[in-house]
N, C-alpha and C positions, 0 to 999 in steps of 0.2 A: 868772846871767850866762853867756853863751856866745859863742864867737868866730864871727864872720861869715866869709863866703867871701873877703873882701878884707882880712883882717887887722884888721878892726874888731870892735866888740863890741855885744852887745844884752843888755838887761836887762828882765825882766818883774816887775811888782809887783801883788799882789792888792789890790783896793780896793772901795770903795762910792761910787757917784756921788752928788754933792750933789743933783742934780735929781730923780732917781728913787728914791734910797735903796735901790738894787739893786746887785748885784755886778758887777764889771768887772775886766779885767786891763789895766794900762797898759804901754806899750812905750816903752823908752828906747834911744837909740843913742849910741855913743861911738867916736871915732877912736883914743883912747889908753887907754881904760879908767879915766880919771880925770875927765874933763869930759863931762857927759851932756846930751843934748837929748831932750825929750819928743817922740815921734813920733805919739802919739795913742792912742786906745783900741784895743787888739788884738782884744778880744772882750767881749761883755756878756751878762748874764743878765736875763731877765724874770720869774724865779721866786725866785731866792735873794737874800737881803739882803746877802750878803758872799761874796767869793771870797778864799780864804786860800791861802797857801803855794804859789804857782805856781812851776814850774820848766820851763825850755824848753831844748832842745838839738837838734843835728842828728845824724841817723843816716843815712848815705848821702845820698840826694837828698831825704829826708823830714825833717820836723821833728816832734818829740814835745813835747806840751804836757801837763804835770801840773798839776792844780789841785784845790782842795777847796771845793766848793759848801757854803754854810752858811746854814741857816735861822736867823734871829735875831728876837728881840723888840726892835725898834728903840726902842720907848718905854722899856723897862727896860734896854736895852743889854746883853742876855745872849744867849748862843748856845743854840739849841734842838736842832739836829741838824746834823751835817756828815759828810762822807765823802770819799774820795780817788778820783779818776778820771783818765783820760788820753784824749787825742785824737792821731791821726796826721794831720798837716796839711801844707799847702804854704804857704810864706812868700815873698813878694816882698821881699827885703831892701832894695830901693831905696825902696819906698813904705811898707813896714811893714804891708801888707795880707795877710791870710790867706784861704784859700778857704772857711772855715767859722767865722763870727764868733758863732755861737749856742752859748753855754756850757750850755744846758739840754738839748741833744739830741746824739745821735751820739757819745756818749762810752762808754768801757769802764771797768769797775771795776778798780782796781789790786789789790785784795785782798778776799777774801770772808769773812775771819775777824772776830772781835769787836774786835780791837785793832790798828789800822793807821791812821796818819794822817801828813800833811805829809811825803811822800817827797821827798827831795832827792838829786841825783846829782852826780858829778864824773867826769872822765876821768883814768884813772891812767897810769902810765908805760908800760903795756903796751897803751895805746889802748883799754882796756875802759871801758865806761860802768858805774859802780858806784853802787848805790842803798843808802841808809839811810832808815829811816822811824821815826817816833815810835810806840812800841808801847804805847799806852794810850788807851782811850776811856771811862775810868771817870767816874762822877759823884762828887760830894763824899762821899756816904754810903758808896759802894763803896770809895773811897780810904781812908776811916777804918778800915773793917773789914779791908781788905787789909793795911794797915800794922801791924796787931796781930801778924801772924805772919811778916812779911817785913822784911828789913833795909832795903829801899828800895822805893819805890812804882812808879816809872816806869823804863823802859829803852828801848833802841833795838832794832830788828830786827837780825838778822845782816846783814852786807854781802852784797849780791846783784849778780850781773852781769846787765845788761839786754841782751836781744837782740831784734831786730826780724825777725820771720818772717811773711811774707804779711800785712803791715800789722797784725800783732798783737804785743804785747810778751810776751816770756817772761822770767821771773825765776828765776835759778838761784843757789844758794850759790856764792860765789867758790871757785875750786879749792883755795886755800890752806886752807880750813876742813877739807877731807878729810884733811889731815895730822894733825888732832887726833883722828882715829878710832883707838881703842885696841883692847883685847882683845875677843874675841867674847863675847857674853852667851849663856848657855845658854837655848835655846828648848825648853820641855817640850811635846812633842806628846801630845795626849790623844785619847780616843775621839771619833768623829763629826767628825773633821777639825778639832779645836779645838787651840789652843795657849795656854800660860801662860808669862809671864816675870815673875820676881821679882828685882829688882836692888837692890844696896846703894846705888848712886849714882843721883842724880836726872837726871844728864846722860846721855841715851840717844839713839842713832841707830838708826833702823829704815828698811829699804828693802824694799818689796814689788814683785817683778817677776813676769813671766809669769803674769799674773792670769787665773784661770779665769772664764769668762763665764756659768757656769751657777748661780752662787750670789752673793747679795748680800754685800757686805763689812759686817761688824758687829764693831767693836772697842770695848773700854772700857778707860780708863786711870784707875786709882785710884778707881773708882766716882764720878769727878767729871767725866769728859770722855769723850764717845762719838763714834765715827766711823762713818758709814754711807754706802755707795754702793748705790743701788737701780737695778739694770740695766733693769728694766721702765720705770721713770719717767725713767731717765737723769738722776738727781739725786744729787749728792754733798752730804752734810750733816755738820755737826759740832754737838754738843750740849754745853753747859757748865752744870754745876750752879751756879746763882746763889748766891753766898755771903751774900746778904742775904735772899732769899725762899725759898731751898732748892728752887726750881723749875728745870726744865730750860729754858734758852734755846737757840735754834736759829739757825744761819746755814747757807745752802745756795746752790748754783748749779746750773744745767743743765750736763751734761757728757755728750756723746754716747757716749764710750767712756773707759775708764780702762786705761792701759797699764802705768803704774808709779806708785808713791807713796813719797815720802821724808818721814820725820818727824825733826825735830831737837827734842829735848825738853831743856829746861834746868830750873833750880830753880823758875822761876815762869813759864815760857812754852813754847808749842808752835808750831812753824812747819812747815806741811805744804806740800810741793811735789808737784803732780800732773802727770803727763805731761811730765816734764822742765821744769816751770815754766810750763805753759800756764795753770794755775790755782793760786793760793796762798791759804792760810788761816793767818792769824797771830792768836794769842790768848794772853793771860795766863791762868795757872791758879793756883789757891789751894791750895798744898800743905799737907796735914794729916798726912802719914805720913812716917816716917823712910826707908822703902823704897818704890820705885816698882813697882807691879804693872800688867801689861798682859795682856789676854786677848782672845780672839776666834776667828774661824774662819780656818783656814789655807788661804786661797784662792789660793795662789801660792807662789813661792819667797821666803822671808823671811830677811833678814839683820838681825842685831842686834849692835851694838857699843857699848862705852863711849865717851864723849867725854872725852878728857884735857884739862884746863885748866891 
């Protein structure tokens, strides 16, 4: 739900149409936030069987629409694949019409990691747009294996501030989180421009700045998670050791340049913010060791700190 320009309210609901059995988003309007009227179908899909978890809000003179396209087996009523995207659109609040009603095209990924879904936002008392998302895309067997070594299976992402720059969304950790940064962690520099970190705590903050453009980034975390940026291919990739198959799974995106990179590492998660939130990778990790080890090539200025909780 979001406030309109005339002190009224709008609400979006993810749905599937009875006629086509394909996904759609319904739009509702209210003058008081309690009594609602259906305005019609805001947008539709010709590909996905369901649209889940929409969120819509105003930023300046633009409207942002979050939604999750989902492939389903309608006969068995089970989800097959889904992901989170956004569009920057124009809305006529009088008619409920938008300039792009096709949910299958012209969208942008919200997050490029393994575990990110159903993002929702609110405006705080500082007029910031804050986002949280569901941080799990595990199947049943992965959940069972994950639960053996973890106190809980699922979690949320860190709260992130959403900013709109040149019709693209940027996601950045809220400023309050930086108050949790504690003591510096010793970075051991080795030969051939390499580094090693061994830390007693699993909560670690890393920031890489002033990145050199003559060498690819190659990092590994606990022999279970790898980070790579290939300058020639202009591709940023993460690799996670699958805790069921023991094979490396990969997620990647195109990135013309990399200026900085932030890593927030918790007991069972990693959230990576690139170029001040231009691209984000969120992933759960399967901890097997008491201490966290991180190593790689020192291709810029590296800061490492504990995160106090």
